[in-house]
Every structure is written in C-alpha cells, then in structure tokens.
N, C-alpha and C positions, 0 to 999 in steps of 0.2 A: 358543693360537691358531696354526694352521699358517701357513706363509708364504703359501700360496695364499689362505687365508681372510683374511689380513692385507691382501693386495693388493686383494682384492675389497671389503673393508670401506673401505679408503682411497678407492678409485675411486668407491664409492657415496656416500661422504660429500662428496667434492669435486665429483662429477659428471663424466661422460665428456667433456663439452664443455670443461671447465676443463683436464683432462688433455691433451686434444688441443691446445688453445690454448697451454698452457705449453710443450709440446714443440715445436710448429712455430715458436713465437716465438723459440726459441733458434737456429734454423738460420741466420739472417742473419749472426750473429757468427761462426759456423763457416765461412761462405762468404766473408766480407768480406776477410780477410787475403790468401788466395791469389788471390781475384778482383782485388784491387787490384794485386798483383804482376803478374799476367798483363796486365791492362789497361794499366798505366803502362809496362810493358816494351814492349808492342806499339806504343803510340802515340808513345813517345819513342825507341824503338830502343835503350834502355839498361836492362840488367838491374840495374845499380847504382841507377838512379833508381827502378825498380820496387821493388827491395828496400828502398830508403830509405822509400818511400811506405808499403809494407806494414808495415815496422817501426815507422814513426811511428804508424800506426793501432793496432797491437798495444800499443805502450807507453802511449799516451795512454788507451787503454781500460783498461789495467791500473791506471793512476794515477787515472783518473776514477771507476772503479767504486766504490771504497770511499767516495769523497766523496758520490756519489749514494746509496750505501747508508746512510750516516749521515744524509743529508737525509731519506731515506725513513723512517728510524726516528723522525725528529722530526715530520714533517708527514704521513706516510702514503705508501704506495707509489703510490696512484692518480695524484696529480698529477705525481710525479717520473717514473714510468715512462712516462706519457702524453707528457710533454714530451720525454723522451729518445727515445722511439720516433719522434715526428714529426721532431725535429731530426736524429736518426741516419739516418732514411730520406731526408730531403731532402739530408743531407750526402753520401750515396752517389750520389744523382742528380747533385748538383753536381760530384762527382768525375768522373763519366762525361762530363759536359758540358765541364769544363775540360780534361780529358785530351785530348779531341778538338779543343779550340780551340787547341792548340799554344801554350799560355801558358808562361811561365817555369816550369821544373821546380819551383822552390821553392814556387810557389803551389799546384801540384798536391800536393806533399808536405804543405804546411800544411793544405790541404783534407782530405786523408786523416787527418791528425792530429785535426782538429776533428770529423770524422765518427766516428772511433774514440772520442774522449772522450764523445761524445753517446750512443753505442749502449748500451742497457741490458744488464746481466748478468742475464738472466731466470732462468737456472738457480739461482744462489745466492739470488735473491729468492723463487723458488718454494719453496725449502727453508724459508724463514722462515714461510711460510703454513701449513705442516702442523701446527705445535703448536696454534695457535688453531682450525684445522679439526677437530682430534681432541680438543679440550679436554673435551668432554662424555663421552668414552670412558674414564672414569677407570681402570677395572681393566685395560683393554687398551692404554692410551696408550703405555707404554714400548715394547711390541712393534710398535705401529702406527708410532711414530716411527722405530724401527729399519727397518721395511719402507719407510717414506717416504724415508729417506735412501739406502737401497739402491736404490730405484727412481730417485731423482734422480741418483745416481751413474751408473746404467746409462743413463739418459736423456741425460745430458751426453755420455757416451761415444758413444752412438748418434748424437747430433747431429753430432759431429765425424767420424763415418763418413759419414752421409747428406748432410751439408752439402757437403763437398768433392766427393762423388760426384755430387750434383745440379749443382754448379758445373761439374765436368768434362764432364758430359753436355751441358749447354747450350753450353759453349765449343766442344765438338767439333761440335755440330749448328749452332751459330750464331756466337756471338762472346763475348768477355769482357764487352763492354758490356751485352749482353742479360742475361748472368748476374748482373751487379751490379744491374741495374735490377730483376730478379726478386727479388734479396735485399732491395732497398729496398722493393718492394711488399709482400713478406712481413712486413717489419718494421712498415710503416705499418698493415697490417691486423691482424696477430696480436699485435704489440707493444702496440698500442693496445687490442686486445681483452683482453689480459692485464692491462693497467692498469685497465680499466673493469669487469673481472669482480668480482662481489660479494665474493669472497674477499679482494680488496685491502683492503676496509674492516676485515676481521677483525684484520689485523696491528696496526693502530693502536689499535683498540678493545681489544685484548687486553692492551695495556701497562698495568701496574699504576699507573704514575704518569708521565703524559706529560712531566713536567718533570724526571724523574730522569735523572741522568747518571753511571751507574756506570763504574768504570774498566774499560777494555777490554784494552789491551795490557799484560798481566801477563807475568811470566817464562815461565809455561807457555804462554800464547798465542803468545809470541814463538817458542817451540819449534815450535809448529804452523805458524807462518808460514814458518819455515825448511824444515820438512818439505814444504810445498807448493811452495816455491821449487825444491827439489831435484827433485820429480817434474816440474816444468815444464822443468828442464834436461834430464831424461830424454827428455821429449817432443820438445823442440827438436833435441837432438843425434841422436836416432833418425831424425827426418825428414830431417835433413841427410845423415847417413850412408847412409840408404836411397836418397836421390836420387843421391848420388855412386856407390854401388855399381851401381845399375840403369843409370845413364848409362854408366859404364865398360863394362858388359856389353852395351851397345847396346840396352837395353830400358827406356829412360827413362819410357815410358808406364806401366810397372808400378809406379812409385814410389808413386802414390796408393793402389793396391790393396794393396801391402805394408803401408803405414802403416794402412790400414783394418783389416788383420788384427789389429793391436794393439787396435783398438777392439772388434772382434768378440769376442775372448777376454775383454776387460774387461767388456763388456755381460753376457755369460753369467755371469761370476763375480759381477758387481755384483748381479744379480737373486737369486743364490744366497746372498748374505750374510745375508738375512733368515732363513735356515734355521739359522744358527749359534746354538748354545745361549747363553743369557744369561750363564752362568758364564764363558764365554770373552770376557773384557772387552775394551773398545776399546783400552786401552793395550797389552794383549797382542796384539791383532789388528794394531796398527801395527807392533809388533816382528816378528811372523811375516811380515807382508807385505813389510816392508823387507828382512828377510833373504832372502826369496824374490826380491825385485828384484835384490839383489846376486848371488845364486847364478845366477839365470836370465839375467842380462845378460852373464855371462862368456863364453858361446859366441859373442857378437857379435865378440869379438876375433879369432876364427879363422874367421869366416864369410866366404866369398869367392864364393859363387854365389847367384843369385836364389832357387832352390828352397830352399836352406838358410836364407836370410834369411826367407822366408815362414814356415817352421817355427819358427824361433827367436822371431820377433816374435809369432806367434800364441800360443805358450806363455807368453811374457813377459807378455802382456796379462792373463792370469788372476790376476796379483797386483796389477795397477794399480788396478782399481776397489775391491777390499777395502782397500787402503792409503788411497785418497782418501776413501772413505766413512767410515772410522774417524776420519781426521783431521778431516773436516767435522763429524762427530757430536761429537767432543771439543770442537771449536771452538764449537758451539752450546751445549754445556754450560758452557764456560768464560766465555762472554759474559754480561753482565747482560741480563736479558730485554728491556730497553728498547733494547738496542744490538745485537741479533742480526743485523739487516740489515747493519750496518757490519762485523760479524765475518765473515759469509758472503762479502761482496764483497771484504773484505781478503784472505781466503784465496784467492779466485778471482784477485784482482789479483796476489798473490804467484806464483801458477801462471803467469800471463801474462808476468810479468817473468822468471821462470825460463826460460820458453820462448824468449824473446828472447835471454837470456844464453847458453842452451845452443846455440841455432842459430848465433849469432855466433861463439862459441868453437869449436864443432865445424867451422864453415866455415873458420876460419883454420887449424886443424890438418889439415883435409882437403886444403887447398892444399899442405901440406908432406908429408903422409903418406898421403893417400888416405882411403878409407873406414875403415881401422883407426884413424886419428887421430880421426875423428869419433866412432866407437864407443867410443874410450877415454874420451871425455867422458861418455858414457852410463854406462859402468861406474864411473867415478870418482864420479859423482853418486849412483848406486845404493849404492855402498859407504859413502859419506858418510851417506846416509839410514839405512843399517843401523846405523852407529856412533852417529848421533844418537838413533835409537829405543832402542838399548841403553842409552846413557848417561842418557836421560831417563825410563826406566821408572818410577822412584819417583814422579816428578811426574805422569806420565800416568796411572798406576794410581790415585793419590790423586784425580785429577780424575774418572776413570771411576767410582770408587766413591762420589763425592760426590753422586750423584743428578742428576736433570734439573731443569729449571725447573718451577716449579709451574704 
C-alpha cells in the first residue's frame, strides 16, 4: 500500500470530522505557553513573572499528562478528556481574569499551573486511537499504523507552527487577553468534541483485560523517555537562541517565524516517513535521525545572521519529525496494550520537561555568551541524543523486531 493510499484509508476509517477535531483540539496547548507569557508580562510589567507563569503551565502539563493518560487507560478517554477540556478552558479564562485583577503574582502563577495541569495532551491520546480504529485491517494494519504515527507527528509539528502563529496574529490585531480566550474557547469546543467522538470508546473497548496492569517503565522505555527529553531540550534551546539572535539583530518580531521554519521542515519530513521501506526499522531510524540532529545542529554554533538562521533551522527540521515518530512508534510497541495512553503521554511529558530544561539552561548561557551559548545547549543535546541512539541500538532493534500489539 502506497503512503498516499495509506493516508486515504486512515482518514476514511476515522472520518474527516474526527481528523479535523483531533487537529484543532491540540492548538490551545500550542498557544497557551506563549500566550501566558505575553499576558502576564503585560499585566504585571515583569517578564520574570510572565516567564514563571508560562513555565509553571508547561511543567504542570508535562507532569499531569501521564497521570491523565494512565487514568484514561483505566476508565476510558471520554470522561478524562472531557473533564480536562472543561477545566483547562475555564483555567485559561480564570488566568485572564486574575491577571487583569492585579492580584498577587503568586496567585496568577498558581492559576497558570492549575490550567496547565488540566489541559489534555490530545496529540498523544489521538495516537492511542489508531490501533483500534485500524484493527479490522489485518493485512494492512502495520503500514496503516506507520502512516498514522507519521501523520500524528506531522500534525503535532503543524500545531506548534499554526498555534503560535494564530496567537501572534490575534496579539498584533487585538491583545494577549483575546488570544488566550480564543484558546480557551477552542479547547472547550474541540477538546470536548474529541472526548465525545465515538472513537473515544474504541480505546477502552479494545483493551484485552480492563484489569490488567502490565509493567510500563522498562529499561528500553526509559531510553525512549530520555530520547524525548533530549529533543525537548533541542526545542527549548533553539527557541531561546533564536529569540536572542533576532533581538540582537533588531528583528525580534522574526523569532516566531524562524522557529516556525523548524516545524515546516518537520511537517514535510513527518508525512514522508510513511514512504520509508519496512526493512528500514524504527531502531535504525532513530539512529539515523539522531545522527542527523547532531550533524545539522553544528552550523548553529557559527550562525550569526537572521538569514543564515532561517536556512539552518529549516534544514534541521527535516530530521526532527522522523526522530520523534520513530521514538513514539517504539514507545507504542514497548507499552502493554492496556497502558498505551500512559506511555504516549509520558513521552509527551518528557518532551515538555526537556523543553523547560533546555529553555532555562540556554537562557542562562545566553546571558553570559549570547546566542552561541544558547545554541551550544542545542548541539550538546543533539550529540547526546546521537550517543544514546548509538549505544542503545541492540535494545531498540530488539524492540522494533518484536512486532506490534495484536
């Protein structure tokens, strides 16, 4: 089955409405962190407070996501995602209200943290739905699952391009308050629609034993968690370095566009992953993509103009999605079938924690050494990812050859 035929079959099985809901529903999470930073910084006059609120939202979401994923494995996605969408949307609305009420900053930061903890990780949970959606396609299921994870990787990257772009447009035309209220409205409508869609029932019904509790965090799965933590560090440090370089060049408004270029290359490569031959296993794909990260990140150390940065980041993006898609696919195979939701959200949470770590570390080094200091964190994380992928090849290849869930 060709990649195009695989995508057509996937979308016909799930229905175009589901595909649209699952994509739009992940935009609020992509908008919330930057929106919180801009809102709180504007209302308090302190970038430190804004950064603390945005960081609190990101960290609690990374911590809360696997807890919600595990609960969804136990009781089903429908009630968990519905409650999260309502609480997350109301949390963003409360954040806007309290930020304007000039309350004590710690209350605003706490509200941001609670909102982040409540917001659902729709991308990882959508991945969980594809196996039961395709379960009747016995002969084609392996290729369909590969196409599904390729699509989800590209969709995640696209959401983190379009989400901030939508946020920036609304901020320019109106205000951060309206941007966050729009994010809240999207979450309340499309998050709840994702929860109530009939495919939500399939994940719980597909479990072979609702009481089963297989072991999740094995040594191999821990390798995958570290792999995702490192790509999160890459994301956070690139965004920081990009902000510093464009600001120093007097073109701070281009920071978002530069970072979006990373997503553009990643989306294109992500969709193309479905065309890779089956004999090119996921363990080998992780290794090749990680080596590509290490090699293609090196030019960042000598990049000192905005046009150069656009080019380097665009090319680097072409190895990001293949890396993440392969890690998530291995994670789905490594997890017991009754705990796939927890596995996907744990991997997403590791990415979020890596983002926070990379951003914070790069920021400190940028204060001392400018954008080269921030990009040194990117290169260090990429080299570490390459070393990890090389050292763990025997385990990853055993996992890749062990077959998928029934």
